[in-house]
N, C-alpha and C positions, 0 to 999 in steps of 0.2 A: 566321362561318362554323363555329368551332371552339367556343363558345360553346352552339350547337346543337345540336353534336355530345355537348355535356358532357350538356346538357339532357335527350337523347335515352338516353346512357348510363342516366343518372341512374334516369330514368324505366321504363327495363328492369329496373335493380336493384329498384325499387320493386314492379313486377309480380310478382319472380319471387323473392321474398323468399329461401327457403329455398335454392335453387339456387345465386344469389350467396353467402349466406353460405357453404354447403360448397366455393365454389368458393375463396374468399377468406380459406378456413380456413389454408390452408399458409403465406401470405403473414403474416397475422399472425402464429402460430405464430416464426415464421422472423426478422420484425423484432422481437419480442418478443422472442425468446431472444437475438437479437442484439445489441441495448440494453440487455437487463438485464446481459448479460457483460461489455460494455466500461465502463459504469457501473461495475459494482463488481468489476473490475477496476481502474480508475479511482481508486476510492473505498480499496481496499487499498492501493494504491500510496502516496497522500497520505496515508493514516493511519501508514503506516510512517513515511513523512516527518516526521511533526509530533512523532510516539514518537521519531525519533532528534534530532529539534531540542529537543526537551526535554531531553535528556539532552547535548545539547551538538553537532551537527555539525561545529562546529570543535574537534573532541579525537580526540586520534590514542592508544591505548594500545600499551605494550610492554609483551610476558610472558617474561620472559627464561625458558629451559626449565630444568628439573632440574641438568641436566648443566652448564649454564653457572655454577656455582658455583666451579670448579676454574679458570675465567679471571680472578676476582676483578675483573672489569668492571663487571657489576651494582651497582654501590653507592651511598651515597647521593650521593657529588660526581660521577655518571654524566649528571646532566639538565646540569650546567653544560658538560661537554664537549659533548655533544650540540648544546646552544643553540649553541656556538663551531662547527661541522662543519656543521649544517644551516642553511638560510635559512627564516622565517616562522615560527619559534614562538618566543612569549612566555614561557609558561613549563613546566617541567619539574615536576612532583609528584610522587616516590617515594612509593609507598606497600609496606609490609610487612602480610602476612596469614598468619593459621594459623586452627586451628580450637582449640576452648577451651570449659569448663563455666565457666557465671556463674552465682550464687547470689542470691536475695533472699529472706531468711527461709527457708521452707522449701524454695521454688521453684527446681529445679535447668536449668537448660536449656544445650543445647550448641550453638552459637552460632558465626559468624564473629569473630574479632576482627582489627580493621587499624589499624596505627600509621599513621596521616598528617598533614601537615602542615596548622596553621590553615585555609590557605587553600585547603584542599581541597574545602569543601563549596559556597563561593562560585564557585572554576571550574567544579564540576558541577553547579551551579545545585539545591543541596540546599537544602530551605527546613525552619527549626523550625517546629515545634507548641509546643513549651515552650520556655523558656529561652533559651540562649546558646549558640555555639560555645565551645571554647576556644579561646585567646590563644597570638599567638609567646610568649609572655612563661611561660605552661604549658608549651612545649615545649623552651623554652630550660633553664626550672628542674625538669624532668621532672616533672611534678607529675601524682599520680594521679584524675586526672580522667576522665569521658568522657563520650560522645553519644552513645545510644543510637538504634537506630533501633526505626522505628514498630511494629514487630513483637513486638519484644524487651522493649519497654516496655510492651507490651498485656498479655505471657503474665508479667512480672514485679513488673507494678503494675497489675494488671487495673482498681484503685479509685483514684481521685485523680491526681494529676499526681506524675511519677517525681523534678521535679526538685528537689533539695536532699536526695534521699534516698542510700545508699549500694548498692553490689553487691559481692558477693566473686568474684574473676577468680581462675580457678584454676590455675598452673603446677604447678610441684613442692608450691609449699603457697599457699594463698588469701591476698590482697591487698585490703583495701576501696578502692575507686575510687567520689566523690562525683560523681552524676549532675549533668551542669549543663546537660544541652538535653536534645531529643528531637527528634527527626526529622520532619519529616510525611512521608506515605507516597508512595515514589517508585518507579517501574518500576527494574528492573536492566538498566543501559546497558553496554555494552562491555566486559562481564564483571565489572563493578563491581555488587556487590548492596548495598544500604541498609536496606533493610526488616528483616534477619533478621542484621542485622551492627552491634556495636558498636565503636564510633570511641575510640582513646586517641591521645595526641601519640606523634608518631614517637619522640624520644628517649627517651620514656617506654618506651615497646616494646620500645627497644634496652636498657636498661639494667634495669628492675623486670623485663620479661616474659621477653623471649627473645632472645640475641644476633643481629643482624643480620647475615649473612655477603654475601647478595645478597636485593635486593629483589623484592616479587613484583611488582611491575606497575609503570611510569611510567604517569603520564598527561601528556600533551603537548598545551596548552592552543597555537591556531594562533590568528595576528592576524588582525583583523577585513579583510575583504577579499583575505584568502590563501585560495587553493584547498587545502583539508585535503589531498584525494586528492593532488595533487602532492607535498606535505608530506609524506605518508604514504608517498608513493615512494621519496623522497629518503632518509627515514629508514630505510626497507627496504635500500636499496643501501648506505647507508652501514654498517650494521649488517652486511651480507653482506662485506663489505671489512675490517670490524674484528675480526669474527671467525663468520662463514659462518652460512649458516641455519640449521646446525641447532642454534642455541643460543639460538632466539627467535622470538617470534610478533607479526608487527605488525596491529593493530585498529583501522579507523577510521570512525567513523559517515558521514561522507560514501559511503566506497566500499559501505559495506552500503547505503546508500540507493539508491545507483547500482547496484549487482547487484540487489537486490530491484525495482527498477523493469523492470529489462532480462527479469527472468524473468515478472513480470507483463505486460508488456507482449507478451512472448512466446506465455504461457499466455493471455491473454484471445482475442489473436491467431488461437490454434488451435483456442481454442472456437470464437471465432465463426467462424471458416472451416466449422466440422462445424455448426455452427445453422444456415450458409445454407445447407447444403444441402435444407433443409424450404423455403428461397425456391424452388429448381429444383422441388419439388415442387408449388409454389404455382402455378408458372407451366404446370406440366402443365394444373393446373385452368383457369387462366384460357383456357389455347389451347382447353380442350375446352369451355368455356361460349362462347367466339365462335365458334367451328363451329357449334352448335347454335343461335345469334344467326342466322350466316348463312343456314342451313337454313332457318330459320321465315322468316325477313325476305327469302325470295328474289323473293317476287312485289315488295314495297317495292323492293328493288333494280332490279328490272326498270321500274316506272312511272319511279323516279329516272333510268337513262341511257335511257329512253324520254323524257325531257323536257328530255335534252340534258348529265344529267351526268355528268362525264369518269371515267374508271377513279381516276386519279388524287385525284377527290374524295371516291368511295367508299371508296378505299381509308383516305384522311385521316380516314372517319367513324369506323369501326371500329379503326384505330389508336387514334383518342381514345378511346374507348371502352375498349377494351384498358389504355389508362394512366390513366382515371379508375377502373379497378376496383382495378388494382394502387396505387394513389397512396392511394386510400381505405383499402386492406386498410392498406399501411405505415402510413399516420398511427393507426388502431387500433393497434395495432402496436408502434409506439412509445409509445402511453399506457400500454398494458398493461407493456410492460419497464419504464418506469420505473415504476410504481408497486410492481411485483415488486422490483426494487433498491430502493426507497425504505424497501419493508416489512423485507426484508435485512437492509440495513443498519442501520435501528433496530433490529433484535433481536440485531444483532451487537454493538450500539454504536458502531460509527464516524460517521465524516464523511462525509455523501455528497457525492460531486464527482459533476456530471452532464459526461457525453463529448458533448462535440458533434459530433465526429468519430463518432460512433455515429450523431447523425442525420445528418450527411451521406451517410455508409455507407448505411446502410438502406434511405432515401428515393431515394438515387441508384440502387441496388441495386433497390429495385421498381419503377423507373422502364425501367429493364435491361431487368427479366422482360418487364416489360409492352409493352414495344417488341419484343423477341426472341420472345415466346411470340404475339402479337398480329398478329406480321408476315406470318404464314401467312394465316390465316383471311384476313387485311383481303386480299391477295392474290388468294385463290380467290374473295373477293368482287366485287374491279373486275373479274374476268375474264370473268364470267357474264356467259352471251350475254343480250341484253332478252329477246327473244322466247320462247326458252326459260323465261326466268324469267317471263313472264306469265302462260305457260300453265300454270308448276308450281301443282302442288293441295297 
């Protein structure tokens, strides 16, 4: 019986193509918008997570404020103190940063310079394009060696490999530093810029470039399997007790990912709810076409009732027709929404993540619209008097 009703609905749609298309337009647009919005929200959220993972989802960064210099707390030895008081930290890497001018030949650039330990690059997943990192021995001996970020190397050495060349770094006077490595392109993460930065050994920075009173930042690596968000909260609580909240800022990739996902989920839900309004408009169109269908088929309804069809059978026929219309519109909208999200994601250079909740939500809501707005026309059809229906012109 259900399949027969579906065939009747499809036949009616084929015979009234334009009317059917106009009736389904609201459903198609609503479902397409909901699917596209949820897919894009999921893709943006996952792309942010991927970007953070590249930088290190297990990283927590601490940034002392300028006024913290008077406390004499955030020195090179602070990392060991922090590891002794907060569980879950595998390593703490001090970073001393400032801006300077660097020259190669006649080319002079204003860049960031960072004094770091030799394991800074490995912990931050900074890969080499050429050469090698400076070593722990370079740091101990305060050697004048540098690793260049990709953009700095391209500006100072537009032709050829910069490794083995020298650059002059200005403080009060210029000093020559040997380029031992060039980093591959890398996005900035948690305040650490790589492409427009030159890196020198931390001890070299303190002795030959600028005296270090307070570190610019600390990069904390969390043990595998430990929740970085929890460690970040524990670090913040420890520092609050130690120096007060005015003297530092804590950032973690895990917290940023969590925050961005919450924001994107909220925004996607809000936009999807707005887009779903067009589904209600589409539902009104479905009600209209069903009322017209009942009026056109009044004699047919009278004949079926005269042959013994119950009101429940008549009502079921028109409900199935309404459901068939909305499900077909929902499937078309699902296809269009998926194509739209695929095109936008490709243009933006993100990875596409298909939201299966969008499928369930859009098709489920389409069925609800079909039942809700098809109920009144179906009930009206089921209550028609067979005698009056047979005499209807």
